[in-house]
C-alpha positions as CSV (number, residue, x, y, z in Angstrom):
1,M,-38.1,-20.2,-3.7
2,G,-38.2,-21.3,-7.4
3,L,-39.2,-17.8,-8.3
4,A,-36.4,-16.4,-6.3
5,F,-33.9,-18.4,-8.2
6,A,-35.6,-17.8,-11.6
7,I,-35.1,-14.1,-11.1
8,S,-31.5,-14.5,-9.7
9,G,-30.0,-13.6,-13.1
10,C,-31.7,-10.4,-13.7
11,A,-29.2,-7.6,-13.0
12,V,-29.2,-4.1,-14.5
13,G,-26.0,-2.2,-15.2
14,P,-22.9,-3.2,-17.2
15,D,-20.8,-6.3,-16.2
16,F,-17.3,-5.2,-15.7
17,Q,-14.6,-5.9,-18.6
18,P,-10.9,-5.7,-17.6
19,P,-9.5,-2.4,-19.0
20,E,-7.0,-2.6,-21.8
21,A,-3.8,-0.7,-21.4
22,S,-1.2,-0.2,-24.1
23,V,2.3,-1.2,-23.0
24,Q,5.5,-1.4,-25.1
25,D,6.7,-4.6,-26.5
26,N,10.1,-4.3,-24.7
27,W,12.1,-1.8,-22.8
28,I,14.1,1.1,-24.3
29,E,17.5,-0.4,-23.0
30,K,16.7,-3.9,-24.2
31,S,19.9,-4.1,-26.4
32,D,22.3,-3.5,-23.4
33,K,23.8,-6.9,-22.6
34,R,23.3,-6.1,-18.9
35,V,19.5,-6.1,-19.2
36,S,17.8,-9.7,-19.2
37,N,14.1,-10.5,-19.8
38,K,14.2,-13.2,-17.2
39,Q,11.6,-13.3,-14.5
40,V,12.1,-10.6,-11.7
41,M,13.5,-11.8,-8.5
42,S,10.9,-12.0,-5.7
43,N,13.5,-11.6,-3.0
44,W,15.5,-8.8,-5.0
45,W,17.3,-7.3,-1.9
46,R,19.4,-10.5,-1.8
47,T,21.0,-9.4,-5.0
48,F,23.0,-7.2,-2.7
49,K,24.5,-10.1,-0.6
50,D,24.4,-8.1,2.5
51,P,23.1,-10.1,5.7
52,A,22.4,-6.8,7.5
53,L,20.1,-5.7,4.8
54,D,18.3,-9.1,4.7
55,R,17.6,-8.8,8.5
56,L,16.2,-5.4,8.2
57,V,13.7,-6.2,5.3
58,H,12.4,-9.1,7.3
59,L,12.0,-7.2,10.6
60,A,10.4,-4.4,8.6
61,A,7.9,-6.7,7.0
62,E,6.8,-8.2,10.4
63,Q,6.9,-4.9,12.4
64,N,6.2,-2.1,10.1
65,L,3.0,-0.2,11.4
66,P,1.6,1.1,8.0
67,V,1.9,-2.5,6.7
68,Q,-0.1,-3.6,9.7
69,I,-2.8,-0.9,8.9
70,A,-3.0,-2.2,5.4
71,G,-3.5,-5.8,6.7
72,L,-6.3,-4.5,9.0
73,R,-8.1,-2.9,6.1
74,I,-8.3,-6.3,4.5
75,L,-10.1,-7.6,7.6
76,E,-12.4,-4.6,7.3
77,A,-13.1,-5.3,3.7
78,R,-13.8,-8.9,4.5
79,A,-16.3,-7.9,7.0
80,Q,-17.9,-5.4,4.8
81,L,-18.2,-8.1,2.0
82,G,-20.2,-10.1,4.8
83,V,-22.5,-7.1,5.3
84,A,-23.2,-6.8,1.6
85,I,-23.9,-10.6,1.4
86,G,-26.3,-10.2,4.3
87,Q,-28.3,-7.7,2.5
88,L,-29.5,-10.5,0.1
89,F,-31.4,-11.9,3.0
90,P,-34.6,-10.2,4.6
91,Q,-33.1,-6.8,5.3
92,Q,-35.5,-6.3,8.3
93,Q,-36.0,-9.1,11.0
94,E,-36.8,-7.7,14.2
95,G,-38.5,-8.8,17.5
96,S,-40.6,-6.1,19.5
97,G,-42.5,-5.9,22.6
98,A,-44.3,-3.0,24.3
99,A,-46.3,-2.4,27.5
100,T,-48.4,0.9,27.2
101,W,-51.0,2.5,29.4
102,N,-53.5,4.7,27.4
103,K,-56.1,7.2,28.5
104,I,-58.8,8.6,26.1
105,S,-58.9,12.4,25.9
106,E,-62.1,13.8,27.5
107,Q,-62.6,16.1,24.5
108,A,-62.4,13.1,22.0
109,A,-65.4,12.8,19.7
110,N,-66.1,9.2,20.3
111,R,-65.3,9.1,24.0
112,A,-69.0,8.3,25.0
113,S,-69.1,5.3,22.6
114,L,-66.1,3.7,24.0
115,P,-66.4,0.9,26.7
116,T,-63.5,2.2,28.7
117,H,-61.6,5.5,28.7
118,A,-58.3,4.1,30.2
119,F,-56.7,0.7,29.3
120,A,-53.5,-1.1,29.1
121,D,-52.0,-2.7,26.0
122,Y,-49.3,-5.4,25.9
123,S,-47.9,-6.9,22.9
124,I,-45.0,-9.2,21.6
125,G,-44.3,-9.7,17.9
126,F,-41.8,-10.4,15.2
127,D,-41.7,-8.6,11.9
128,A,-39.6,-9.1,8.6
129,S,-39.5,-7.4,5.5
130,W,-37.5,-8.6,2.4
131,E,-36.8,-6.5,-0.7
132,I,-36.4,-9.1,-3.5
133,D,-33.2,-8.4,-5.4
134,F,-35.1,-8.4,-8.8
135,W,-32.9,-5.8,-10.5
136,G,-29.6,-7.0,-9.0
137,R,-29.2,-4.1,-6.6
138,Y,-27.9,-6.1,-3.8
139,R,-25.9,-8.5,-6.1
140,R,-24.1,-5.5,-7.6
141,N,-23.3,-4.3,-4.0
142,V,-21.8,-7.8,-3.3
143,E,-19.8,-7.4,-6.6
144,A,-18.5,-4.0,-5.5
145,A,-17.6,-5.3,-2.0
146,E,-15.7,-8.3,-3.6
147,A,-13.8,-5.8,-5.8
148,Q,-13.0,-3.6,-2.8
149,M,-11.7,-6.5,-0.8
150,S,-9.4,-7.4,-3.8
151,S,-8.5,-3.8,-3.9
152,A,-7.5,-4.0,-0.1
153,I,-5.4,-7.0,-0.8
154,A,-3.6,-5.2,-3.7
155,D,-3.0,-2.2,-1.4
156,Y,-1.6,-4.3,1.2
157,D,1.0,-5.9,-1.2
158,N,1.7,-2.4,-2.6
159,A,2.5,-1.5,0.8
160,L,5.1,-4.3,1.2
161,V,6.5,-3.3,-2.2
162,S,7.0,0.2,-0.9
163,L,8.3,-0.9,2.4
164,T,11.1,-3.3,1.0
165,A,12.2,-0.5,-1.3
166,E,12.1,2.2,1.5
167,V,14.1,-0.1,4.0
168,A,16.7,-0.7,1.3
169,R,17.0,2.9,0.3
170,S,17.3,3.9,3.9
171,Y,20.0,1.2,4.5
172,V,22.0,2.5,1.4
173,S,21.6,6.0,2.7
174,V,23.0,5.0,6.0
175,R,25.9,3.2,4.2
176,T,26.6,6.1,2.1
177,F,26.8,8.6,5.0
178,E,29.2,6.2,6.6
179,R,31.5,6.2,3.5
180,F,31.2,10.1,3.3
181,I,32.4,10.3,6.9
182,E,35.2,7.8,6.3
183,I,36.2,9.7,3.1
184,A,36.3,13.0,5.2
185,R,38.5,11.3,7.9
186,E,40.9,10.0,5.3
187,N,41.2,13.5,3.9
188,V,41.8,14.9,7.3
189,R,44.6,12.5,8.0
190,L,46.0,13.4,4.4
191,Q,45.6,17.1,5.0
192,K,47.4,17.0,8.5
193,E,50.2,15.3,6.7
194,G,50.3,18.3,4.1
195,L,50.1,20.8,7.1
196,Q,53.2,19.1,8.6
197,I,55.0,19.5,5.4
198,A,54.1,23.2,5.1
199,E,55.0,23.9,8.6
200,A,58.4,22.2,8.2
201,R,59.2,24.2,5.1
202,F,58.1,27.5,6.8
203,R,60.3,26.7,9.8
204,A,63.2,26.1,7.4
205,G,62.6,29.5,5.7
206,A,61.7,27.8,2.4
207,T,58.3,29.2,2.2
208,S,56.2,31.8,3.7
209,E,53.3,31.4,6.4
210,L,50.7,31.7,3.7
211,D,51.2,28.1,2.8
212,V,50.6,27.0,6.5
213,A,47.4,29.2,6.9
214,Q,45.9,27.9,3.6
215,Q,46.5,24.3,4.4
216,R,45.2,24.9,8.0
217,A,41.9,26.4,6.5
218,L,41.5,23.5,4.2
219,L,41.9,21.0,7.2
220,E,39.6,22.7,9.4
221,N,36.9,23.1,6.7
222,T,37.1,19.3,6.1
223,I,36.9,18.7,9.7
224,A,33.8,20.9,10.1
225,S,32.0,18.9,7.3
226,I,32.0,15.7,9.4
227,P,29.3,16.9,11.9
228,D,26.9,17.6,9.2
229,L,27.6,14.1,7.8
230,E,27.0,12.6,11.2
231,T,23.7,14.4,11.5
232,G,22.7,12.9,8.1
233,L,23.7,9.4,9.3
234,Q,21.8,9.7,12.4
235,R,18.7,10.9,10.5
236,A,19.0,8.1,8.1
237,K,19.2,5.6,11.1
238,N,16.1,7.2,12.7
239,A,14.1,6.7,9.5
240,L,15.2,3.1,9.4
241,S,14.0,2.8,13.0
242,V,10.4,4.0,12.1
243,L,10.2,1.6,9.3
244,L,11.1,-1.3,11.7
245,G,8.2,0.0,14.0
246,R,10.7,1.1,16.6
247,P,11.6,4.3,18.4
248,P,14.6,6.2,17.0
249,G,18.0,4.8,18.1
250,G,17.3,1.1,18.1
251,V,19.1,-0.1,14.9
252,D,22.8,0.2,15.6
253,K,22.9,-3.5,16.6
254,L,21.3,-4.5,13.4
255,L,23.6,-2.5,11.4
256,Q,26.6,-4.7,12.3
257,G,28.6,-5.8,9.3
258,P,30.6,-4.5,6.6
259,R,30.3,-0.8,6.4
260,Q,30.1,-0.4,2.6
261,I,27.6,0.9,0.1
262,P,25.7,-2.2,-1.0
263,S,26.6,-3.4,-4.6
264,A,25.1,-5.9,-6.8
265,S,25.6,-7.6,-10.1
266,P,25.7,-5.2,-13.1
267,R,23.1,-7.5,-14.8
268,V,19.6,-7.3,-13.9
269,A,16.4,-9.3,-14.9
270,V,13.4,-7.0,-15.6
271,G,11.0,-9.3,-17.5
272,L,8.9,-7.8,-20.3
273,P,6.7,-4.7,-20.0
274,A,3.4,-6.7,-20.2
275,E,4.4,-8.5,-17.2
276,L,3.8,-5.2,-15.2
277,L,0.1,-5.8,-15.5
278,R,0.4,-8.9,-13.4
279,R,3.3,-8.0,-11.0
280,R,2.5,-4.5,-9.9
281,P,-0.1,-4.4,-7.0
282,D,-1.0,-0.8,-7.6
283,L,-2.2,-1.8,-11.0
284,H,-4.4,-4.5,-9.6
285,K,-5.6,-2.1,-7.1
286,A,-6.6,0.4,-9.8
287,E,-8.2,-2.2,-11.8
288,M,-10.3,-3.4,-8.9
289,N,-11.4,0.2,-8.0
290,A,-12.6,0.3,-11.6
291,A,-14.6,-3.0,-11.1
292,A,-16.1,-1.6,-7.9
293,E,-17.3,1.7,-9.7
294,S,-18.7,-0.5,-12.6
295,A,-20.9,-2.5,-10.1
296,R,-22.2,0.9,-8.5
297,I,-23.6,1.9,-11.9
298,G,-25.9,-1.1,-11.5
299,I,-26.9,-0.1,-8.1
300,A,-27.7,3.4,-9.2
301,E,-29.6,2.1,-12.2
302,A,-31.8,0.0,-10.2
303,D,-33.5,3.1,-8.6
304,L,-35.1,3.5,-12.1
305,Y,-37.3,0.3,-11.6
306,P,-40.0,-0.7,-8.9
307,R,-38.8,-2.3,-5.7
308,F,-40.6,-5.4,-4.8
309,F,-41.0,-6.4,-1.0
310,L,-42.3,-9.3,1.0
311,F,-43.4,-8.2,4.5
312,G,-44.8,-10.1,7.4
313,E,-45.7,-9.5,11.1
314,I,-46.9,-11.9,13.7
315,G,-47.3,-11.5,17.3
316,V,-49.6,-11.5,20.4
317,Q,-51.5,-8.7,22.0
318,A,-53.8,-8.2,24.8
319,S,-55.0,-5.5,27.4
320,D,-54.5,-8.0,30.3
321,L,-51.0,-9.1,30.7
322,G,-52.1,-12.5,32.1
323,K,-54.1,-13.1,28.9
324,I,-51.3,-12.3,26.3
325,F,-50.8,-15.8,25.4
326,A,-54.6,-16.8,25.6
327,P,-56.3,-18.2,22.5
328,G,-57.4,-15.2,20.4
329,S,-54.4,-13.0,21.1
330,L,-52.6,-13.8,18.0
331,F,-52.3,-11.2,15.3
332,L,-50.9,-11.5,11.8
333,S,-50.1,-9.2,8.8
334,T,-48.4,-10.4,5.5
335,G,-48.3,-9.8,1.9
336,P,-46.4,-8.3,-1.0
337,S,-45.9,-4.6,-1.7
338,F,-43.8,-2.4,-4.2
339,R,-42.4,1.1,-4.3
340,W,-41.6,3.0,-7.4
341,S,-39.9,6.3,-7.4
342,L,-41.8,8.5,-9.9
343,L,-41.5,12.1,-10.8
344,N,-37.9,12.2,-9.4
345,Y,-37.1,15.1,-11.7
346,G,-33.9,13.7,-13.1
347,R,-32.3,12.9,-9.7
348,I,-32.0,9.2,-10.5
349,A,-30.8,9.8,-14.1
350,N,-28.2,12.3,-13.0
351,N,-27.1,9.9,-10.2
352,I,-26.3,7.1,-12.8
353,R,-24.6,9.6,-15.0
354,A,-22.4,10.8,-12.1
355,Q,-21.7,7.1,-11.2
356,D,-20.8,6.4,-14.8
357,A,-18.3,9.5,-14.7
358,R,-16.7,8.0,-11.7
359,F,-16.3,4.6,-13.3
360,Q,-14.7,6.3,-16.5
361,Q,-12.4,8.2,-14.1
362,A,-11.3,4.9,-12.6
363,L,-10.6,3.6,-16.2
364,V,-8.5,6.7,-17.0
365,I,-6.8,6.3,-13.6
366,Y,-5.9,2.8,-14.4
367,E,-4.5,3.8,-17.8
368,D,-2.4,6.6,-16.2
369,T,-1.2,4.2,-13.6
370,V,0.0,1.7,-16.3
371,L,1.9,4.6,-18.0
372,K,3.5,5.9,-14.9
373,A,4.6,2.4,-14.1
374,A,6.4,1.9,-17.3
375,R,8.0,5.4,-16.9
376,E,9.2,4.4,-13.4
377,V,10.8,1.3,-14.7
378,E,12.5,3.1,-17.7
379,D,13.8,5.9,-15.4
380,A,15.2,3.5,-12.8
381,L,16.7,1.2,-15.6
382,V,18.5,3.9,-17.4
383,G,19.7,5.3,-14.1
384,F,21.1,2.0,-13.0
385,L,22.9,1.4,-16.2
386,K,24.3,4.9,-16.7
387,A,25.4,5.2,-13.2
388,Q,27.6,2.1,-13.6
389,Q,29.4,3.8,-16.5
390,R,29.8,7.0,-14.4
391,A,31.2,5.0,-11.5
392,A,33.8,3.3,-13.8
393,S,35.1,6.5,-15.1
394,L,35.1,8.1,-11.5
395,Q,37.1,5.1,-10.2
396,N,39.8,6.0,-12.6
397,S,39.5,9.6,-11.8
398,V,40.0,9.0,-8.1
399,K,43.1,7.0,-8.8
400,A,44.4,9.8,-10.9
401,A,43.6,12.3,-8.0
402,E,45.4,10.1,-5.5
403,R,48.4,10.1,-7.6
404,A,48.3,14.0,-8.2
405,V,48.2,14.4,-4.5
406,E,51.2,12.1,-4.1
407,L,53.2,13.9,-6.8
408,S,52.2,17.3,-5.5
409,F,53.5,16.6,-2.1
410,I,56.9,15.2,-3.5
411,Q,57.4,18.2,-5.9
412,Y,56.4,20.7,-3.0
413,R,58.9,19.1,-0.7
414,E,61.6,19.5,-3.4
415,G,60.5,22.9,-4.1
416,A,59.4,22.3,-7.7
417,E,55.9,23.3,-7.1
418,N,54.2,26.0,-5.3
419,F,51.7,25.2,-2.5
420,Q,48.5,26.0,-4.6
421,R,49.0,22.9,-6.5
422,V,49.1,20.8,-3.4
423,L,45.9,22.5,-2.1
424,D,44.1,22.0,-5.5
425,A,45.2,18.3,-5.6
426,Q,43.8,17.7,-2.1
427,T,40.6,19.5,-2.9
428,R,40.1,17.6,-6.0
429,L,40.8,14.2,-4.2
430,L,38.1,14.9,-1.7
431,E,35.5,15.9,-4.5
432,E,36.3,12.8,-6.7
433,R,36.1,10.4,-3.7
434,N,32.7,12.0,-2.7
435,R,31.4,11.9,-6.4
436,L,32.4,8.2,-6.7
437,A,30.8,7.3,-3.3
438,D,27.6,9.3,-4.5
439,T,27.6,7.5,-7.7
440,R,28.0,4.1,-6.1
441,S,25.1,5.1,-3.9
442,N,23.1,6.2,-7.0
443,I,23.6,2.7,-8.6
444,A,22.2,0.9,-5.5
445,T,19.2,3.3,-5.3
446,N,18.4,3.1,-8.8
447,L,18.4,-0.7,-8.6
448,V,16.1,-0.4,-5.6
449,A,13.8,1.9,-7.6
450,L,13.8,-0.4,-10.5
451,Y,12.8,-3.5,-8.5
452,K,10.1,-1.4,-6.8
453,A,8.8,-0.1,-10.2
454,L,8.8,-3.8,-11.3
455,G,6.6,-4.7,-8.4
456,G,9.0,-6.8,-6.5
457,G,8.8,-7.3,-2.7
458,W,5.3,-8.3,-1.9
459,E,6.1,-12.1,-1.9
460,I,7.7,-11.7,1.3
461,R,4.3,-12.2,3.1
462,N,3.7,-15.6,1.8
463,G,2.9,-18.0,4.5
464,K,2.7,-15.1,7.0
465,P,-0.4,-13.8,8.7
466,I,-1.5,-10.4,7.3
467,V,-2.0,-9.2,11.0
468,P,0.5,-9.9,13.9
469,E,-0.7,-12.8,16.0
470,I,-0.5,-10.7,19.1
471,M,-2.8,-8.1,17.6
472,Q,-5.1,-10.8,16.5
473,A,-5.4,-12.0,20.0
474,G,-6.4,-8.5,21.3
475,M,-9.0,-8.2,18.7
476,M,-10.6,-11.6,19.4
477,N,-10.7,-10.8,23.0
478,R,-12.4,-7.5,22.4
479,T,-14.8,-8.8,19.5
480,D,-16.2,-11.9,18.2
481,W,-14.6,-12.1,14.9
482,G,-15.8,-15.5,13.9
483,N,-13.9,-17.4,11.4
484,L,-12.3,-14.2,10.0
485,L,-9.5,-14.5,12.6
486,P,-6.9,-16.0,12.7
487,A,-6.0,-13.9,9.5
488,E,-4.3,-16.2,7.1
489,T,-2.5,-14.9,4.2
490,P,-4.8,-14.2,1.2
491,P,-4.0,-14.9,-2.4
492,P,-1.5,-12.7,-3.7
493,A,-2.6,-9.6,-5.8
494,D,-1.4,-10.9,-9.0
495,Q,-3.6,-14.1,-8.6
496,L,-7.0,-12.4,-7.7
497,T,-9.8,-13.0,-9.9
498,L,-12.3,-10.3,-11.0
499,P,-15.4,-10.2,-8.9
500,T,-18.4,-12.3,-10.1
501,P,-20.7,-10.3,-12.2
502,A,-24.0,-9.9,-10.4
503,G,-26.0,-11.6,-13.2
504,Q,-23.9,-14.8,-12.4
505,T,-24.2,-14.6,-8.7
506,P,-27.0,-16.6,-6.9
507,L,-29.7,-14.8,-5.3
508,L,-29.1,-16.4,-2.0
509,L,-25.5,-16.6,-0.5
510,P,-24.4,-17.5,2.9
511,P,-25.4,-14.7,5.3
512,D,-21.9,-14.4,6.8
513,Y,-18.7,-13.9,5.1
514,E,-17.1,-16.5,7.2
515,A,-18.8,-19.1,5.1
516,A,-17.8,-17.4,1.8
517,P,-14.6,-18.4,0.3
518,M,-11.6,-15.8,-0.8
519,P,-11.8,-15.0,-4.3
520,P,-10.1,-17.9,-6.2
521,G,-6.8,-17.4,-8.1
522,R,-6.5,-17.1,-11.8
523,P,-3.6,-18.6,-13.8
524,A,-0.8,-16.2,-15.0
525,N,-0.9,-15.3,-18.5
């Protein structure tokens, strides 16, 4: 045992070092007074102060099926870590038994010298084989499994970030379509009024039937746009239903409340760019994937060196079943051995090179993910700020268009203007109202995209199981999950530590993961 611990620090391959990623000191829009460097809100959807949206987000976090799949992958990774830890113990521990009847061939060369030509043989035994982890092969495997479990946790958090953003985006889409339909109906009412004026002037002989026909065409065209808008509304509701883990058509009651496009404060807290490295779960996932690939270099490199084994076999054997436990039936075989792959024609060396290339790919993927994260924040931030400016101008434009319609009706009644001015004014009003509604929708969706890019939303899982309790009950009835179920909430991705390097991992660990703790948290920078 002392020898085992003496060699426990020997592990080939590199110890993983967190990759460095270049991020800017501040955001491009930092000078805008609406941008604050305060901490990002964890429950950011509440900035819209919309009870219906709050209900939808919380229900989705509990019922969304892809999130449940991500939670199950954490359980899978925990079990896989248990498998990796179990490899540190004797890899082969088997009981065996056999009852055979044998007959010697009549043509056998030594048949005449044998005392019997037919005999039975009974045996019961136990054998074990342990490859001593001299070069850290199995400890590197534990290191990789720890990293993969941390990656699964980060993936779960990233699924929640995407889910909360998608629920909010779909909700904004629902309210936007409702507003478009409302605008269309308002314009139908207004255009019917214009048709009545045109018909009255035609009956009075003050104008031709052309004015009536043109106004009727505009009215019918507006009415015809409503079914398309209603189709879009129902599709948005169906998308929302699926996000909630429900069949399409089950969200109307959940949408009760003010039918208006969600709006929030013009100010937004975005933190600093460096905080993205701690907040965004996909960055933690990319980092942990790189850690796993680093550990696998050591696994591949261990093949360059001899593998040392301790083996043993013990049992009883007899040709008479009644004497199998009699004195003298015991057999025993034990001792050390080694194997060394020689003349491998570069296979091992090239496998190491291939694994090193995979590790380098993971590092580049991490850097690329950081860059894309920063771009997503910048894109959403500038979209949010500029859409506010656009909305302010469009609000004035809508007021002017409404006044233009009012004046055109007055002047047309009085005969001071032709009917084309009335048509143009009504068409422009519909366009401006739709543009304003679309811009207000863009403000909301850009804010949702901004919070998603900042990595907000995964905190909703705190204090909740990663797998629904009813699902856990079914799994426990089907399989012995030991202490892995009930599945408590793991540490958040931004508090996960890096996997312990194999050189610092004891040679002997608990054989089952249920006795191994979750990765400890690391303090925020």
